[in-house]
N, C-alpha and C positions, 0 to 999 in steps of 0.2 A: 780186227786189227786196231790197235791203239796207236795213234799218231801223236807223238810228243814233239812239238816244235820247240827248239832250243834257241831262244833269242839272246844273242850276245852282241855287244858293241864290237863291230869289226875293227875299230881303232886299236883294240888290244892285240891284233895280229899284224897290223900294218908295220912293215919294216922289221919284223921279227922272224927269224928263221924257225920254221915249225915243221913237224912231221904230220902229214895229212891224217894218218891213223890216230894221232893223239888229240885231234881237234874235235872229234865226236865220239861219244861212248856208246856201247851197246846197252840196251835195256830190255829186260825180259818181256816177251810178247809185244814188242813195240817197234815202231819206225821212228827214228829220231833224226831231225835235220838241223843243220847250222848253216846259215848264210855267211859266206866269207866275203863276197863282193856283191853289191846290189847297186847297179848303175842303170841309167836310162838305156844304155846300149847293150846291156847284158848282165847275167848273174853267174856266180859260182857258188854252188851249194854242196855241202857234204851231207851224206845220209848214212845211217847205220840201220840195218834190218836184222831183227832176230830171225832165226830159222823159221821158215814157213810164212813169214810176213811178206807183204808186197803192196804194190799200188795197182789198183784195178785199171782196166783199159780206159784210155783217154787220149785226147789229141792235144797238141800244142801248136801255136801259130809260128813257131820258129824251130830251126834245126837245133838238136840238143846232143851233146857229146856225153856219153856215160863212160867213165873210167873206173874199173873195179880196183880198189885199193887193198882189199882184204876179202877172203872168202870166195863164195861161188854163187852166181845168180843166173836166172833165166830171164832174158829180155825178149819179149815177143813184139815183133814189129809187123803190122799188117797180117797177123795170123801166123807168121813164121817165127818159131822159137829159136833163140840163139843162147847157147850156154857160154857164159863168160866166167873166167877165173882171174885171180889176182894178176894185175899187170896188163890185162886186156881191155879193149875199148870197142865201142860201137857208136855210130852216129844214128840217131833216130830222126828221120826226115820230118820236116814241118808238115802238119795236117794229116799225118799218117797215124792210125791208131796204134798205141803201144801200151804195154803193161810190164811190170817187173815183179819178180818173185824170188825170195831167198831160198836157194836149194840148201845151202848152209848159211849161217849168219854171214853177212857181208857188209862191207862199207864201199861207198862209191862217191865219186866226185861228179856232179852234173854241171856242165858248162853250157849255158844258153846264150847265144849271140843274137841280139835283136836287130842289128843293122849291119 
């Protein structure tokens, strides 16, 4: 898996009406991310995953909401697979192992609240 971090100045989206799916592009054989909000109290990050790409199992110290904007993914939480499609969401609990895999290419918004 190739992970391509797309760093952009978030001031370019502040106060501008945007479509989530237009803010991050698909790239062949890659995972691409774009941070939309990065504050001490939490983050909002958009991701695109090419088919078959994913993030290996890991934990995070905060609850995280995953909202699928496009496509289809498998989000495994504590060993339990959950299949999500466009318009669906799941909350990954803090300190629980989780992983993501693109069944079809998909885009997601990840919201992490730290306080």
